[in-house]
A tleap script that builds the chain and sets N, CA, C and O, in Angstrom:
source leaprc.protein.ff14SB
mol = sequence {
  NMET ALA ASP SER LEU ASN GLU LEU ARG ALA
  LYS VAL ASN ALA PHE VAL ARG GLU ARG ASP
  TRP ASP GLN PHE HIE SER PRO LYS ASN LEU
  ALA MET ALA MET ILE VAL GLU ALA ALA GLU
  VAL VAL GLU HIE PHE GLN TRP ASP THR VAL
  GLU GLU SER LYS GLN ILE SER ASP GLU ARG
  ARG THR GLU ILE GLY HIE GLU LEU ALA ASP
  THR PHE VAL TYR LEU LEU ARG LEU ALA GLU
  VAL THR GLY VAL ASP LEU ILE ALA ALA ALA
  HIE GLN LYS ILE ALA LEU ASN ALA ILE LYS
  TYR PRO VAL GLU LYS CYS LYS GLY SER ASN
  ALA LYS TYR THR ASP TYR CGLN
}
set mol.1.N position { 91.335 -16.598 12.046 }
set mol.1.CA position { 92.222 -15.724 11.769 }
set mol.1.C position { 91.758 -14.511 12.097 }
set mol.1.O position { 90.640 -14.179 11.703 }
set mol.2.N position { 92.622 -13.554 12.954 }
set mol.2.CA position { 92.036 -12.013 13.165 }
set mol.2.C position { 91.959 -11.451 11.900 }
set mol.2.O position { 92.663 -11.441 10.890 }
set mol.3.N position { 90.692 -10.899 12.322 }
set mol.3.CA position { 90.418 -10.059 11.051 }
set mol.3.C position { 90.080 -8.598 11.304 }
set mol.3.O position { 89.607 -7.887 10.418 }
set mol.4.N position { 90.290 -8.243 12.322 }
set mol.4.CA position { 90.243 -6.942 12.828 }
set mol.4.C position { 91.455 -6.396 13.435 }
set mol.4.O position { 92.294 -7.228 13.782 }
set mol.5.N position { 91.642 -5.489 13.577 }
set mol.5.CA position { 92.941 -4.343 14.684 }
set mol.5.C position { 93.010 -5.066 16.036 }
set mol.5.O position { 94.046 -5.262 16.672 }
set mol.6.N position { 91.987 -5.370 16.328 }
set mol.6.CA position { 91.635 -5.701 18.058 }
set mol.6.C position { 91.818 -6.767 18.499 }
set mol.6.O position { 92.178 -7.104 19.627 }
set mol.7.N position { 91.476 -7.588 17.257 }
set mol.7.CA position { 91.231 -9.053 17.733 }
set mol.7.C position { 92.596 -9.413 17.391 }
set mol.7.O position { 93.133 -10.214 18.156 }
set mol.8.N position { 93.426 -8.892 16.173 }
set mol.8.CA position { 95.107 -9.269 16.196 }
set mol.8.C position { 95.692 -8.599 17.326 }
set mol.8.O position { 96.512 -9.286 17.935 }
set mol.9.N position { 95.489 -7.445 17.765 }
set mol.9.CA position { 96.512 -6.868 19.587 }
set mol.9.C position { 95.609 -8.229 19.885 }
set mol.9.O position { 96.517 -9.052 19.765 }
set mol.10.N position { 94.783 -8.783 20.102 }
set mol.10.CA position { 94.639 -9.200 21.581 }
set mol.10.C position { 95.258 -10.501 21.268 }
set mol.10.O position { 95.909 -11.059 22.151 }
set mol.11.N position { 95.128 -11.041 20.111 }
set mol.11.CA position { 95.766 -12.377 20.216 }
set mol.11.C position { 97.379 -12.238 20.245 }
set mol.11.O position { 98.031 -13.115 20.813 }
set mol.12.N position { 98.077 -11.040 19.581 }
set mol.12.CA position { 99.752 -11.043 19.756 }
set mol.12.C position { 99.947 -10.955 21.763 }
set mol.12.O position { 100.943 -11.234 22.431 }
set mol.13.N position { 98.308 -10.368 22.317 }
set mol.13.CA position { 99.005 -9.914 23.531 }
set mol.13.C position { 98.806 -11.106 24.416 }
set mol.13.O position { 99.530 -11.371 25.376 }
set mol.14.N position { 97.509 -11.985 23.922 }
set mol.14.CA position { 98.052 -13.120 24.374 }
set mol.14.C position { 99.263 -14.269 23.667 }
set mol.14.O position { 99.290 -15.421 24.100 }
set mol.15.N position { 99.732 -14.054 23.130 }
set mol.15.CA position { 101.013 -14.938 22.644 }
set mol.15.C position { 102.170 -14.226 23.574 }
set mol.15.O position { 102.947 -14.810 24.329 }
set mol.16.N position { 102.104 -13.159 23.385 }
set mol.16.CA position { 103.405 -12.590 24.636 }
set mol.16.C position { 102.857 -12.669 26.139 }
set mol.16.O position { 103.712 -12.250 26.919 }
set mol.17.N position { 101.772 -13.052 26.721 }
set mol.17.CA position { 101.624 -13.258 27.932 }
set mol.17.C position { 101.812 -14.966 28.299 }
set mol.17.O position { 102.395 -15.435 29.277 }
set mol.18.N position { 101.270 -15.554 27.423 }
set mol.18.CA position { 101.566 -16.769 27.870 }
set mol.18.C position { 103.063 -17.320 28.060 }
set mol.18.O position { 103.498 -18.264 28.719 }
set mol.19.N position { 103.620 -16.470 27.316 }
set mol.19.CA position { 105.357 -16.915 27.573 }
set mol.19.C position { 106.074 -15.864 28.353 }
set mol.19.O position { 107.297 -15.901 28.488 }
set mol.20.N position { 105.362 -14.972 28.844 }
set mol.20.CA position { 105.724 -14.103 29.897 }
set mol.20.C position { 106.895 -13.240 29.633 }
set mol.20.O position { 107.898 -13.072 30.326 }
set mol.21.N position { 106.492 -12.604 28.224 }
set mol.21.CA position { 107.620 -11.657 27.374 }
set mol.21.C position { 106.842 -10.349 27.691 }
set mol.21.O position { 107.015 -9.556 26.765 }
set mol.22.N position { 106.097 -9.871 28.608 }
set mol.22.CA position { 105.724 -8.379 28.844 }
set mol.22.C position { 107.129 -7.712 29.451 }
set mol.22.O position { 107.625 -6.627 29.151 }
set mol.23.N position { 107.621 -8.735 30.424 }
set mol.23.CA position { 108.996 -8.292 30.704 }
set mol.23.C position { 110.542 -7.706 29.846 }
set mol.23.O position { 111.513 -7.298 30.482 }
set mol.24.N position { 110.515 -7.748 28.936 }
set mol.24.CA position { 111.393 -7.840 27.539 }
set mol.24.C position { 110.762 -6.719 27.058 }
set mol.24.O position { 111.613 -5.887 26.744 }
set mol.25.N position { 109.300 -6.214 26.803 }
set mol.25.CA position { 108.319 -5.390 25.910 }
set mol.25.C position { 108.421 -3.751 26.545 }
set mol.25.O position { 107.642 -2.896 26.967 }
set mol.26.N position { 109.726 -3.897 26.343 }
set mol.26.CA position { 109.513 -1.676 27.184 }
set mol.26.C position { 109.837 -1.463 25.723 }
set mol.26.O position { 110.248 -2.149 24.787 }
set mol.27.N position { 109.432 -0.079 25.961 }
set mol.27.CA position { 108.833 0.873 24.751 }
set mol.27.C position { 110.453 0.967 23.660 }
set mol.27.O position { 110.435 1.219 22.455 }
set mol.28.N position { 111.360 0.769 24.252 }
set mol.28.CA position { 112.981 1.011 23.916 }
set mol.28.C position { 113.290 0.103 23.077 }
set mol.28.O position { 113.761 0.191 21.943 }
set mol.29.N position { 112.843 -1.241 24.028 }
set mol.29.CA position { 113.163 -2.410 23.160 }
set mol.29.C position { 112.226 -2.561 21.738 }
set mol.29.O position { 112.673 -2.430 20.599 }
set mol.30.N position { 111.017 -2.825 22.047 }
set mol.30.CA position { 109.998 -2.906 20.921 }
set mol.30.C position { 110.222 -2.047 19.561 }
set mol.30.O position { 110.066 -2.469 18.415 }
set mol.31.N position { 110.650 -0.653 19.980 }
set mol.31.CA position { 111.255 0.286 19.250 }
set mol.31.C position { 112.034 -0.016 18.105 }
set mol.31.O position { 111.994 0.126 16.883 }
set mol.32.N position { 112.872 -0.563 19.130 }
set mol.32.CA position { 114.560 -0.943 18.088 }
set mol.32.C position { 114.274 -2.465 17.554 }
set mol.32.O position { 115.010 -2.956 16.699 }
set mol.33.N position { 113.428 -3.014 17.973 }
set mol.33.CA position { 113.064 -4.528 17.625 }
set mol.33.C position { 112.468 -4.265 16.090 }
set mol.33.O position { 112.988 -4.676 15.053 }
set mol.34.N position { 111.049 -3.351 16.223 }
set mol.34.CA position { 110.397 -2.974 14.909 }
set mol.34.C position { 111.559 -2.509 13.866 }
set mol.34.O position { 111.512 -2.794 12.669 }
set mol.35.N position { 112.618 -1.750 14.475 }
set mol.35.CA position { 113.315 -1.288 13.221 }
set mol.35.C position { 114.105 -1.919 12.579 }
set mol.35.O position { 114.514 -1.654 11.448 }
set mol.36.N position { 114.535 -3.290 13.620 }
set mol.36.CA position { 115.539 -4.025 12.424 }
set mol.36.C position { 115.081 -4.903 12.109 }
set mol.36.O position { 115.738 -5.818 11.612 }
set mol.37.N position { 113.230 -4.984 12.350 }
set mol.37.CA position { 112.123 -6.010 11.157 }
set mol.37.C position { 112.501 -5.392 9.819 }
set mol.37.O position { 113.060 -5.824 8.812 }
set mol.38.N position { 111.854 -3.916 10.277 }
set mol.38.CA position { 111.796 -2.833 9.188 }
set mol.38.C position { 113.029 -3.122 7.974 }
set mol.38.O position { 112.962 -3.429 6.783 }
set mol.39.N position { 114.386 -2.810 9.094 }
set mol.39.CA position { 115.752 -3.252 8.125 }
set mol.39.C position { 115.765 -4.621 7.094 }
set mol.39.O position { 116.462 -4.859 6.107 }
set mol.40.N position { 114.719 -5.390 7.739 }
set mol.40.CA position { 114.948 -6.639 7.036 }
set mol.40.C position { 113.886 -6.619 5.682 }
set mol.40.O position { 114.056 -7.408 4.753 }
set mol.41.N position { 112.874 -5.710 5.693 }
set mol.41.CA position { 112.104 -5.634 4.756 }
set mol.41.C position { 112.927 -5.337 3.860 }
set mol.41.O position { 113.224 -6.150 2.984 }
set mol.42.N position { 113.618 -3.706 3.940 }
set mol.42.CA position { 114.294 -3.065 3.342 }
set mol.42.C position { 115.621 -4.005 2.124 }
set mol.42.O position { 115.817 -3.914 0.912 }
set mol.43.N position { 116.223 -4.784 3.144 }
set mol.43.CA position { 117.046 -5.993 2.544 }
set mol.43.C position { 116.639 -6.592 1.148 }
set mol.43.O position { 117.378 -6.949 0.231 }
set mol.44.N position { 115.023 -6.610 1.246 }
set mol.44.CA position { 114.658 -7.515 0.066 }
set mol.44.C position { 114.358 -6.294 -1.299 }
set mol.44.O position { 113.594 -6.265 -2.264 }
set mol.45.N position { 115.034 -5.709 -0.944 }
set mol.45.CA position { 115.138 -4.283 -2.068 }
set mol.45.C position { 116.335 -3.405 -2.391 }
set mol.45.O position { 116.483 -2.843 -3.476 }
set mol.46.N position { 117.137 -3.333 -1.416 }
set mol.46.CA position { 118.219 -3.293 -1.770 }
set mol.46.C position { 119.258 -2.672 -2.936 }
set mol.46.O position { 119.734 -1.555 -3.142 }
set mol.47.N position { 119.327 -3.554 -3.374 }
set mol.47.CA position { 120.107 -3.376 -4.752 }
set mol.47.C position { 119.582 -3.708 -6.077 }
set mol.47.O position { 120.257 -4.065 -7.043 }
set mol.48.N position { 117.739 -3.486 -6.009 }
set mol.48.CA position { 116.985 -3.427 -6.794 }
set mol.48.C position { 117.117 -2.283 -7.582 }
set mol.48.O position { 117.590 -1.257 -7.093 }
set mol.49.N position { 116.690 -2.350 -8.944 }
set mol.49.CA position { 116.471 -1.009 -9.856 }
set mol.49.C position { 115.069 -0.612 -8.918 }
set mol.49.O position { 114.689 -1.054 -7.833 }
set mol.50.N position { 114.497 0.398 -9.819 }
set mol.50.CA position { 113.313 0.857 -9.242 }
set mol.50.C position { 112.249 -0.330 -9.887 }
set mol.50.O position { 111.466 -0.865 -9.103 }
set mol.51.N position { 112.240 -0.714 -11.284 }
set mol.51.CA position { 111.468 -1.317 -11.673 }
set mol.51.C position { 112.036 -3.530 -11.295 }
set mol.51.O position { 111.370 -4.526 -11.577 }
set mol.52.N position { 112.780 -3.487 -10.931 }
set mol.52.CA position { 113.200 -4.737 -10.427 }
set mol.52.C position { 112.295 -4.972 -9.168 }
set mol.52.O position { 111.834 -6.045 -8.779 }
set mol.53.N position { 112.121 -3.514 -8.529 }
set mol.53.CA position { 111.637 -3.864 -7.349 }
set mol.53.C position { 110.369 -4.020 -6.971 }
set mol.53.O position { 109.907 -4.257 -5.855 }
set mol.54.N position { 109.622 -3.799 -8.455 }
set mol.54.CA position { 107.766 -4.194 -8.268 }
set mol.54.C position { 107.952 -5.315 -9.659 }
set mol.54.O position { 107.039 -5.219 -10.479 }
set mol.55.N position { 108.963 -6.274 -9.955 }
set mol.55.CA position { 108.501 -7.487 -9.906 }
set mol.55.C position { 108.919 -8.599 -8.708 }
set mol.55.O position { 110.052 -8.911 -8.342 }
set mol.56.N position { 107.839 -9.004 -8.306 }
set mol.56.CA position { 107.779 -9.576 -7.265 }
set mol.56.C position { 107.557 -10.723 -7.340 }
set mol.56.O position { 106.371 -10.771 -7.667 }
set mol.57.N position { 108.218 -12.492 -7.181 }
set mol.57.CA position { 107.764 -13.648 -7.444 }
set mol.57.C position { 106.997 -13.709 -6.068 }
set mol.57.O position { 107.142 -13.025 -5.055 }
set mol.58.N position { 106.005 -14.904 -6.397 }
set mol.58.CA position { 105.070 -15.393 -5.335 }
set mol.58.C position { 106.260 -15.964 -3.752 }
set mol.58.O position { 105.644 -16.362 -2.763 }
set mol.59.N position { 107.481 -15.949 -3.690 }
set mol.59.CA position { 107.958 -16.961 -2.934 }
set mol.59.C position { 109.201 -15.652 -2.371 }
set mol.59.O position { 109.810 -15.872 -1.324 }
set mol.60.N position { 109.506 -14.196 -3.250 }
set mol.60.CA position { 109.692 -13.342 -2.660 }
set mol.60.C position { 108.677 -11.955 -1.726 }
set mol.60.O position { 108.933 -10.980 -1.019 }
set mol.61.N position { 107.383 -12.689 -2.316 }
set mol.61.CA position { 106.336 -11.785 -1.672 }
set mol.61.C position { 106.304 -12.090 -0.230 }
set mol.61.O position { 106.393 -11.371 0.765 }
set mol.62.N position { 106.106 -13.735 -0.444 }
set mol.62.CA position { 105.564 -14.430 0.914 }
set mol.62.C position { 106.773 -14.066 2.018 }
set mol.62.O position { 106.532 -13.972 3.222 }
set mol.63.N position { 107.977 -13.892 1.499 }
set mol.63.CA position { 109.112 -13.535 2.505 }
set mol.63.C position { 108.985 -12.086 2.695 }
set mol.63.O position { 108.473 -12.086 3.815 }
set mol.64.N position { 109.072 -11.152 2.450 }
set mol.64.CA position { 108.786 -9.593 2.689 }
set mol.64.C position { 107.730 -9.653 3.162 }
set mol.64.O position { 107.412 -8.492 3.419 }
set mol.65.N position { 106.798 -10.451 3.507 }
set mol.65.CA position { 105.072 -10.747 4.416 }
set mol.65.C position { 105.500 -11.151 5.550 }
set mol.65.O position { 104.931 -10.716 6.551 }
set mol.66.N position { 106.310 -11.832 5.658 }
set mol.66.CA position { 107.026 -12.294 7.004 }
set mol.66.C position { 107.749 -10.856 7.482 }
set mol.66.O position { 107.746 -10.514 8.664 }
set mol.67.N position { 108.169 -10.313 6.761 }
set mol.67.CA position { 109.020 -9.037 7.531 }
set mol.67.C position { 108.262 -8.090 7.432 }
set mol.67.O position { 108.922 -7.067 7.614 }
set mol.68.N position { 107.163 -7.852 7.231 }
set mol.68.CA position { 106.315 -7.049 6.964 }
set mol.68.C position { 105.170 -6.798 8.564 }
set mol.68.O position { 104.743 -5.845 9.215 }
set mol.69.N position { 105.060 -8.603 8.602 }
set mol.69.CA position { 104.432 -8.798 9.567 }
set mol.69.C position { 105.264 -8.437 11.434 }
set mol.69.O position { 104.960 -8.014 12.549 }
set mol.70.N position { 106.239 -8.891 10.777 }
set mol.70.CA position { 107.258 -8.890 12.289 }
set mol.70.C position { 106.858 -7.220 12.346 }
set mol.70.O position { 106.230 -6.466 13.089 }
set mol.71.N position { 107.541 -7.153 11.228 }
set mol.71.CA position { 107.505 -4.849 11.654 }
set mol.71.C position { 105.957 -4.887 12.345 }
set mol.71.O position { 105.857 -4.557 13.526 }
set mol.72.N position { 104.850 -5.261 11.646 }
set mol.72.CA position { 103.909 -4.704 12.427 }
set mol.72.C position { 103.416 -5.163 13.565 }
set mol.72.O position { 102.762 -4.385 14.259 }
set mol.73.N position { 103.661 -6.760 14.075 }
set mol.73.CA position { 103.239 -6.726 15.098 }
set mol.73.C position { 104.098 -6.104 16.431 }
set mol.73.O position { 103.740 -6.228 17.602 }
set mol.74.N position { 105.487 -5.307 15.891 }
set mol.74.CA position { 106.168 -4.686 16.827 }
set mol.74.C position { 105.277 -3.727 16.834 }
set mol.74.O position { 104.726 -3.440 17.897 }
set mol.75.N position { 105.038 -3.205 15.921 }
set mol.75.CA position { 103.992 -1.603 15.945 }
set mol.75.C position { 102.796 -1.705 16.955 }
set mol.75.O position { 102.470 -0.908 17.835 }
set mol.76.N position { 102.190 -2.984 16.569 }
set mol.76.CA position { 101.004 -2.920 17.535 }
set mol.76.C position { 101.666 -2.907 19.210 }
set mol.76.O position { 101.383 -2.092 20.089 }
set mol.77.N position { 102.442 -3.863 19.288 }
set mol.77.CA position { 103.000 -3.904 20.816 }
set mol.77.C position { 103.349 -2.853 21.586 }
set mol.77.O position { 103.257 -2.603 22.788 }
set mol.78.N position { 104.079 -1.874 19.940 }
set mol.78.CA position { 104.730 -0.643 20.853 }
set mol.78.C position { 103.199 0.146 21.002 }
set mol.78.O position { 102.815 0.735 22.013 }
set mol.79.N position { 102.698 0.043 20.151 }
set mol.79.CA position { 101.089 1.156 20.381 }
set mol.79.C position { 101.157 0.825 22.084 }
set mol.79.O position { 101.609 1.555 22.966 }
set mol.80.N position { 100.493 -0.656 22.220 }
set mol.80.CA position { 100.299 -1.791 23.718 }
set mol.80.C position { 100.534 -0.687 24.769 }
set mol.80.O position { 99.870 0.083 25.463 }
set mol.81.N position { 102.010 -1.053 24.492 }
set mol.81.CA position { 102.407 -0.451 25.955 }
set mol.81.C position { 102.866 0.832 26.276 }
set mol.81.O position { 103.441 1.116 27.326 }
set mol.82.N position { 102.460 2.047 24.846 }
set mol.82.CA position { 102.684 3.465 25.166 }
set mol.82.C position { 101.583 3.895 25.369 }
set mol.82.O position { 101.549 5.058 25.772 }
set mol.83.N position { 99.901 2.972 25.134 }
set mol.83.CA position { 98.769 3.192 25.458 }
set mol.83.C position { 98.424 4.685 24.025 }
set mol.83.O position { 97.998 5.821 24.238 }
set mol.84.N position { 98.870 3.961 22.495 }
set mol.84.CA position { 98.363 4.946 21.314 }
set mol.84.C position { 97.306 4.115 20.941 }
set mol.84.O position { 97.335 2.886 20.889 }
set mol.85.N position { 96.595 4.679 20.747 }
set mol.85.CA position { 95.052 3.960 19.740 }
set mol.85.C position { 96.002 4.285 18.592 }
set mol.85.O position { 96.445 5.428 18.487 }
set mol.86.N position { 96.310 3.392 17.785 }
set mol.86.CA position { 97.563 3.810 16.002 }
set mol.86.C position { 95.808 4.266 14.954 }
set mol.86.O position { 95.837 5.056 14.010 }
set mol.87.N position { 94.655 3.652 15.365 }
set mol.87.CA position { 93.888 4.115 14.331 }
set mol.87.C position { 93.561 5.860 15.094 }
set mol.87.O position { 94.021 6.778 14.414 }
set mol.88.N position { 93.132 6.102 15.858 }
set mol.88.CA position { 93.213 7.895 16.491 }
set mol.88.C position { 94.323 7.986 15.657 }
set mol.88.O position { 94.154 8.339 14.490 }
set mol.89.N position { 95.559 7.691 16.126 }
set mol.89.CA position { 96.615 8.831 15.573 }
set mol.89.C position { 96.472 8.491 13.825 }
set mol.89.O position { 96.469 9.426 13.025 }
set mol.90.N position { 96.414 7.752 13.592 }
set mol.90.CA position { 96.338 7.804 12.474 }
set mol.90.C position { 95.427 8.620 11.242 }
set mol.90.O position { 95.680 9.059 10.120 }
set mol.91.N position { 94.219 8.553 12.140 }
set mol.91.CA position { 93.327 9.997 11.776 }
set mol.91.C position { 94.261 11.153 11.539 }
set mol.91.O position { 94.653 11.814 10.577 }
set mol.92.N position { 94.497 11.088 13.225 }
set mol.92.CA position { 95.234 12.691 13.603 }
set mol.92.C position { 96.182 13.281 12.472 }
set mol.92.O position { 96.160 14.463 12.127 }
set mol.93.N position { 97.303 11.973 11.758 }
set mol.93.CA position { 98.293 12.439 11.341 }
set mol.93.C position { 97.423 12.594 9.924 }
set mol.93.O position { 97.547 13.693 9.384 }
set mol.94.N position { 96.695 11.778 9.363 }
set mol.94.CA position { 96.561 12.461 8.021 }
set mol.94.C position { 95.893 13.893 8.291 }
set mol.94.O position { 96.685 14.779 7.969 }
set mol.95.N position { 94.815 14.338 8.729 }
set mol.95.CA position { 94.286 15.823 9.118 }
set mol.95.C position { 95.617 16.589 9.006 }
set mol.95.O position { 95.816 17.487 8.188 }
set mol.96.N position { 96.641 16.076 10.045 }
set mol.96.CA position { 97.907 17.338 10.153 }
set mol.96.C position { 98.471 17.155 8.807 }
set mol.96.O position { 98.610 18.257 8.274 }
set mol.97.N position { 98.906 16.038 7.941 }
set mol.97.CA position { 99.227 16.031 6.790 }
set mol.97.C position { 98.593 16.831 5.583 }
set mol.97.O position { 99.131 17.369 4.615 }
set mol.98.N position { 97.230 16.725 5.974 }
set mol.98.CA position { 96.244 17.775 4.833 }
set mol.98.C position { 96.627 18.937 4.952 }
set mol.98.O position { 96.405 19.564 3.916 }
set mol.99.N position { 97.098 19.529 5.725 }
set mol.99.CA position { 97.105 20.818 6.203 }
set mol.99.C position { 98.570 20.956 5.605 }
set mol.99.O position { 98.768 21.839 4.770 }
set mol.100.N position { 99.708 20.035 6.036 }
set mol.100.CA position { 101.113 20.477 5.683 }
set mol.100.C position { 101.176 20.104 4.166 }
set mol.100.O position { 102.139 20.432 3.473 }
set mol.101.N position { 100.126 19.416 3.691 }
set mol.101.CA position { 100.387 18.863 2.231 }
set mol.101.C position { 99.053 19.086 1.404 }
set mol.101.O position { 98.212 18.215 1.182 }
set mol.102.N position { 99.006 20.515 0.952 }
set mol.102.CA position { 97.626 21.127 0.489 }
set mol.102.C position { 97.552 20.064 -1.110 }
set mol.102.O position { 98.685 19.765 -1.486 }
set mol.103.N position { 96.667 19.633 -1.814 }
set mol.103.CA position { 96.407 19.211 -3.178 }
set mol.103.C position { 96.697 20.211 -4.212 }
set mol.103.O position { 96.903 19.932 -5.393 }
set mol.104.N position { 96.701 21.589 -3.624 }
set mol.104.CA position { 96.560 22.714 -4.970 }
set mol.104.C position { 98.623 22.982 -4.801 }
set mol.104.O position { 99.306 23.182 -5.806 }
set mol.105.N position { 99.122 22.930 -3.636 }
set mol.105.CA position { 100.583 23.312 -3.242 }
set mol.105.C position { 101.328 22.002 -3.932 }
set mol.105.O position { 102.306 21.997 -4.680 }
set mol.106.N position { 100.463 20.784 -3.380 }
set mol.106.CA position { 101.810 19.254 -3.554 }
set mol.106.C position { 101.272 18.813 -4.465 }
set mol.106.O position { 102.308 18.579 -5.088 }
set mol.107.N position { 100.265 18.373 -5.324 }
set mol.107.CA position { 99.775 17.689 -6.321 }
set mol.107.C position { 101.031 16.851 -7.196 }
set mol.107.O position { 101.326 17.347 -8.283 }
set mol.108.N position { 101.624 15.856 -6.848 }
set mol.108.CA position { 102.507 15.267 -7.947 }
set mol.108.C position { 104.100 15.810 -7.907 }
set mol.108.O position { 105.033 15.672 -8.698 }
set mol.109.N position { 103.964 16.522 -6.556 }
set mol.109.CA position { 105.522 16.376 -6.293 }
set mol.109.C position { 106.073 15.507 -5.069 }
set mol.109.O position { 105.168 15.168 -4.306 }
set mol.110.N position { 106.942 15.209 -4.822 }
set mol.110.CA position { 107.647 14.671 -3.690 }
set mol.110.C position { 108.490 15.883 -3.254 }
set mol.110.O position { 109.650 15.508 -3.085 }
set mol.111.N position { 108.384 16.805 -3.082 }
set mol.111.CA position { 109.234 17.975 -2.329 }
set mol.111.C position { 108.306 17.780 -0.578 }
set mol.111.O position { 107.270 17.163 -0.335 }
set mol.112.N position { 109.322 18.687 0.475 }
set mol.112.CA position { 108.819 18.486 1.690 }
set mol.112.C position { 108.371 19.411 1.940 }
set mol.112.O position { 108.916 20.468 1.620 }
set mol.113.N position { 107.383 19.380 2.506 }
set mol.113.CA position { 106.365 20.554 3.234 }
set mol.113.C position { 107.314 21.790 3.206 }
set mol.113.O position { 107.107 22.732 2.441 }
set mol.114.N position { 108.308 21.749 4.029 }
set mol.114.CA position { 108.860 22.936 4.047 }
set mol.114.C position { 109.377 23.830 2.579 }
set mol.114.O position { 110.209 24.723 2.738 }
set mol.115.N position { 109.064 23.659 1.753 }
set mol.115.CA position { 110.043 23.627 0.593 }
set mol.115.C position { 108.776 24.466 0.096 }
set mol.115.O position { 109.035 25.194 -0.862 }
set mol.116.N position { 107.448 24.510 0.560 }
set mol.116.CA position { 106.394 25.355 -0.483 }
set mol.116.C position { 105.853 26.045 0.402 }
set mol.116.O position { 104.977 26.858 0.105 }
set mol.117.N position { 106.266 25.858 1.663 }
set mol.117.CA position { 105.315 26.799 2.888 }
set mol.117.C position { 106.098 28.383 2.657 }
set mol.117.O position { 105.738 29.353 3.323 }
savepdb mol mol.pdb
quit
């Protein structure tokens, strides 16, 4: 079992290569597939109340996990074909968000940064 992002990425890339699926993995197709899978995650919570969405049975957790995994794999492939280092991009985005959402202005608030800048 892959226990690091790089190992998982290599495993996914090998899976794709063995099936000759690179030809189908354009950035457009991968982005669209990722959103379809993300919508399948949303479907599990669509009509739940906030409290119901927090009550997750083992069976439901497994189903949600499969959809999250599909979404994650497409995200990995999209990053791969576009040459984006996900870890570096995430660190950069967190740093940018720290500037946009300073603790002293936004702690405990769900307002968009444009509401208090």
